[in-house]
C-alpha positions as CSV (number, residue, x, y, z in Angstrom):
1,M,195.4,164.4,63.9
2,K,193.7,166.0,61.0
3,G,196.3,164.5,58.7
4,V,195.6,161.0,60.1
5,F,191.9,161.4,59.5
6,F,192.6,162.6,56.0
7,A,194.8,159.6,55.3
8,I,192.2,157.2,56.6
9,A,189.5,158.9,54.5
10,T,191.7,158.6,51.4
11,L,192.3,154.9,51.9
12,L,188.5,154.3,52.4
13,A,187.8,156.2,49.2
14,C,190.3,154.0,47.4
15,R,188.8,150.8,48.7
16,I,185.4,152.0,47.4
17,V,186.6,152.9,44.0
18,L,189.0,150.0,43.2
19,P,186.3,147.2,43.1
20,T,184.2,149.3,40.8
21,A,187.1,149.7,38.4
22,A,187.9,145.9,38.5
23,A,184.2,145.0,37.8
24,A,184.1,147.3,34.8
25,Q,187.0,145.3,33.2
26,T,185.0,142.1,33.3
27,V,182.1,143.4,31.3
28,P,182.9,144.5,27.8
29,F,181.7,147.9,26.8
30,T,178.9,147.4,24.2
31,A,177.2,150.8,24.2
32,N,177.9,151.3,20.4
33,E,176.8,147.8,19.4
34,S,173.3,147.1,18.0
35,L,171.9,143.6,17.9
36,L,169.0,142.1,16.1
37,N,167.3,138.9,17.4
38,V,165.3,136.7,15.0
39,D,163.8,133.3,15.0
40,G,163.8,130.9,12.0
41,T,161.8,127.8,11.2
42,G,162.7,125.1,8.7
43,T,160.5,122.2,7.5
44,I,161.7,119.3,5.3
45,T,159.4,116.8,3.8
46,R,160.6,113.4,2.7
47,P,158.9,110.2,1.7
48,P,158.9,107.5,4.4
49,D,161.2,104.6,3.8
50,E,160.5,102.5,6.9
51,A,157.3,101.2,8.6
52,R,156.8,99.9,12.1
53,V,154.1,97.2,12.6
54,S,153.1,96.4,16.2
55,V,151.9,92.9,16.9
56,T,150.6,91.3,20.1
57,I,151.7,87.6,20.7
58,E,150.1,85.4,23.3
59,T,152.7,83.2,25.0
60,N,150.1,80.6,26.4
61,A,152.2,80.1,29.6
62,D,151.2,77.0,31.6
63,V,151.6,78.9,34.9
64,A,148.0,79.6,36.1
65,S,149.1,82.3,38.5
66,R,150.3,84.5,35.7
67,S,148.0,87.2,34.5
68,A,146.8,87.8,31.0
69,A,149.2,90.7,30.7
70,D,152.1,88.4,31.6
71,N,151.0,86.0,28.8
72,T,151.1,88.6,26.1
73,R,153.9,90.5,24.5
74,V,153.9,93.4,22.1
75,Y,156.6,93.5,19.5
76,D,157.5,96.1,16.9
77,A,158.6,94.9,13.5
78,F,160.5,97.4,11.4
79,V,159.8,96.8,7.7
80,T,161.6,98.1,4.7
81,P,161.0,98.5,1.8
82,L,157.4,99.7,2.3
83,E,156.1,97.3,-0.3
84,N,156.6,94.5,2.2
85,V,154.4,95.9,4.9
86,G,151.3,94.0,3.7
87,K,153.3,90.8,3.4
88,V,154.5,91.2,7.0
89,I,150.9,91.7,8.3
90,D,149.6,88.7,6.3
91,A,152.5,86.6,7.6
92,A,151.7,87.7,11.2
93,T,148.0,86.9,10.9
94,A,148.8,83.5,9.4
95,S,151.0,82.8,12.4
96,R,148.0,83.2,14.8
97,V,149.2,86.4,16.4
98,E,146.7,87.7,18.9
99,Q,146.4,91.2,17.4
100,V,148.0,93.4,14.7
101,G,148.2,96.9,16.1
102,D,149.1,100.3,14.6
103,V,151.2,100.7,11.5
104,S,153.4,103.9,11.5
105,F,155.8,105.3,9.0
106,D,159.1,106.9,9.6
107,L,162.6,107.8,8.2
108,R,165.5,105.5,8.7
109,D,167.9,108.5,8.6
110,Q,166.1,111.1,10.7
111,Q,169.4,113.0,11.5
112,S,170.0,114.0,7.9
113,A,166.5,115.2,7.6
114,Y,166.8,117.3,10.8
115,T,170.2,118.7,9.6
116,A,168.5,119.8,6.4
117,A,165.7,121.3,8.4
118,L,168.2,123.3,10.5
119,A,169.8,124.7,7.3
120,A,166.4,125.7,6.1
121,A,165.7,127.4,9.5
122,M,168.9,129.3,9.3
123,D,167.9,130.5,5.8
124,D,164.5,131.6,7.2
125,A,166.2,133.5,10.0
126,K,168.5,135.3,7.6
127,R,165.6,136.3,5.3
128,M,163.8,137.7,8.4
129,A,166.8,139.6,9.6
130,T,167.5,141.0,6.1
131,T,163.9,142.1,5.7
132,L,164.0,143.9,9.1
133,A,167.4,145.5,8.5
134,D,166.4,146.8,5.1
135,A,163.2,148.2,6.4
136,G,165.1,150.0,9.1
137,G,167.9,151.2,6.8
138,L,170.5,149.0,8.6
139,H,173.0,146.4,7.5
140,L,173.8,142.9,8.8
141,V,177.4,142.7,10.0
142,R,177.8,139.2,11.3
143,I,176.2,136.5,13.4
144,R,176.9,136.9,17.1
145,A,175.1,133.9,18.5
146,V,173.0,130.9,17.3
147,S,170.9,128.5,19.3
148,A,168.7,125.6,18.1
149,G,165.3,125.1,19.7
150,P,163.8,121.7,20.5
151,Q,163.5,119.4,17.5
152,G,159.9,119.1,16.3
153,L,158.4,115.6,16.3
154,P,158.2,114.1,12.8
155,V,154.7,114.3,11.4
156,Q,153.9,110.8,10.2
157,P,151.3,110.1,7.5
158,F,148.4,107.8,8.1
159,S,148.0,104.5,6.2
160,T,145.4,104.1,3.5
161,F,144.2,100.7,4.9
162,G,140.4,101.2,5.4
163,G,139.4,97.8,6.9
164,S,140.2,96.0,10.1
165,F,142.8,93.4,10.5
166,G,140.3,91.2,12.5
167,A,137.9,91.1,9.5
168,A,140.7,90.2,7.2
169,I,141.7,87.3,9.5
170,A,138.1,85.9,9.7
171,A,137.6,86.0,6.0
172,P,137.8,82.6,4.3
173,T,140.2,83.8,1.5
174,P,141.4,87.2,2.6
175,P,142.9,89.4,-0.1
176,P,146.5,90.5,0.3
177,T,146.8,93.4,2.7
178,D,147.8,96.6,1.0
179,I,148.9,99.5,3.3
180,R,150.5,102.7,2.0
181,P,151.4,106.0,3.6
182,N,149.1,108.9,2.7
183,G,152.0,111.4,2.2
184,P,155.5,112.4,3.1
185,I,157.0,112.9,6.6
186,S,157.6,116.4,7.8
187,V,160.6,117.3,10.0
188,T,160.8,120.7,11.6
189,A,163.7,122.6,13.2
190,F,163.8,126.0,15.1
191,V,166.7,128.4,15.5
192,H,167.3,131.7,17.3
193,V,169.9,133.9,15.7
194,T,171.5,137.2,17.0
195,Y,173.0,139.5,14.3
196,E,175.2,142.5,14.8
197,I,173.8,145.4,12.8
198,R,174.9,148.9,11.9
């Protein structure tokens, strides 16, 4: 009987040990690895090459039941080159549009600007990692992981137009509208990089 109890106890012991051994195989042993996590930021500035002009047009529908909101439509006109922005605004006001809204500037190829900002962010992360490693007497071995943060919204410059479009429309002989961006557009990217160090 003692032999039977001994055999059962042995089997139970094996059932307890085996799952632990199997779980250990699924997790790589990393006790000797040292990792360094850094963040990088990259900002690229480029001159805008596209403008967006918002205009409100009144449809003058004959249906009396329609509200004023139903009788107006807002359209965005994308203008390039930028020298034509004033001409588009003058043409819109001459066509009896209800209102000329905001003028914003942007990049036609935002993806290439963001790609360049990502590369700058990686360089920034490497500089940070190198500085920390050198200060600690360590060496960068290789990149173990990289992730990109959310893309920063492009910072758009304001126009230099100082008057109001309404005043320009009411003037007997309005001068040509001249609108220019105040500066370049900034595109920012963020990265998180994990280095193996030794």
